[in-house]
C-alpha positions as CSV (number, residue, x, y, z in Angstrom):
1,M,1.4,-45.1,0.6
2,K,1.9,-42.9,-2.4
3,E,-1.6,-41.6,-2.1
4,L,-1.1,-40.9,1.6
5,V,2.0,-38.7,0.8
6,E,0.2,-36.8,-1.9
7,L,-2.9,-36.2,0.3
8,I,-0.8,-34.9,3.2
9,V,1.4,-32.6,1.1
10,R,-1.5,-31.3,-1.0
11,L,-3.3,-30.2,2.2
12,L,-0.2,-28.3,3.3
13,V,0.8,-26.3,0.2
14,D,-0.7,-23.4,-1.8
15,H,-0.2,-25.0,-5.2
16,P,-1.6,-28.5,-4.8
17,Q,-1.7,-29.1,-8.5
18,D,2.1,-29.0,-8.7
19,V,2.6,-31.8,-6.2
20,R,4.3,-34.9,-7.8
21,V,5.2,-38.1,-6.0
22,T,7.3,-40.7,-7.8
23,E,7.6,-44.2,-6.3
24,V,10.8,-46.2,-6.7
25,D,10.2,-49.8,-5.6
26,G,12.9,-52.0,-4.2
27,E,12.8,-55.5,-2.7
28,R,12.1,-54.3,0.8
29,T,12.5,-50.5,0.5
30,V,10.3,-48.0,-1.2
31,I,11.7,-44.5,-2.0
32,F,9.2,-41.7,-2.6
33,E,10.5,-38.6,-4.4
34,L,8.4,-35.5,-3.7
35,R,8.4,-32.6,-6.1
36,C,6.3,-29.4,-5.5
37,H,6.2,-25.8,-6.4
38,P,9.3,-23.9,-5.3
39,E,7.3,-21.5,-3.2
40,D,5.9,-24.4,-1.2
41,L,9.2,-26.1,-0.3
42,G,9.4,-24.2,3.0
43,K,5.9,-25.4,4.0
44,V,6.7,-29.0,3.2
45,I,10.0,-29.0,5.0
46,G,8.9,-26.9,7.9
47,K,10.9,-25.2,10.6
48,S,14.1,-27.2,11.3
49,G,12.6,-30.0,9.1
50,K,9.8,-30.8,11.6
51,T,7.0,-31.1,9.0
52,V,8.9,-33.4,6.7
53,G,10.1,-35.4,9.7
54,S,6.5,-35.9,10.8
55,I,5.5,-37.1,7.4
56,R,8.4,-39.5,7.4
57,S,7.3,-40.8,10.8
58,V,3.8,-41.5,9.5
59,L,5.1,-43.3,6.5
60,G,7.5,-45.3,8.6
61,A,4.6,-46.5,10.8
62,V,2.5,-47.5,7.7
63,A,5.5,-49.3,6.2
64,A,6.3,-51.2,9.4
65,R,2.8,-52.7,9.3
66,Q,3.7,-54.0,5.8
67,N,7.1,-55.2,6.9
68,R,8.9,-52.7,4.6
69,R,11.1,-49.7,4.8
70,V,10.3,-46.3,3.3
71,M,12.3,-43.2,2.5
72,L,10.9,-39.8,1.6
73,E,13.1,-37.4,-0.4
74,V,12.2,-33.8,-1.2
75,V,13.5,-32.9,-4.6
76,E,13.8,-29.3,-5.7
């Protein structure tokens, strides 16, 4: 799932080399912390949070197949 987040975000941003995804594993929950170039934050979040919401939806679907929960946090 970490690779999926990195792939999606790198295709969206202007500075793909600055994309960092940190995975924090829990028992049934996985938290992904996404860091990117400050100029790309708007592209990742999108208008009214629609882009990051869509990424979260895709991650939720993948995690549901593995009987897990997932959270995506965008860190400045």
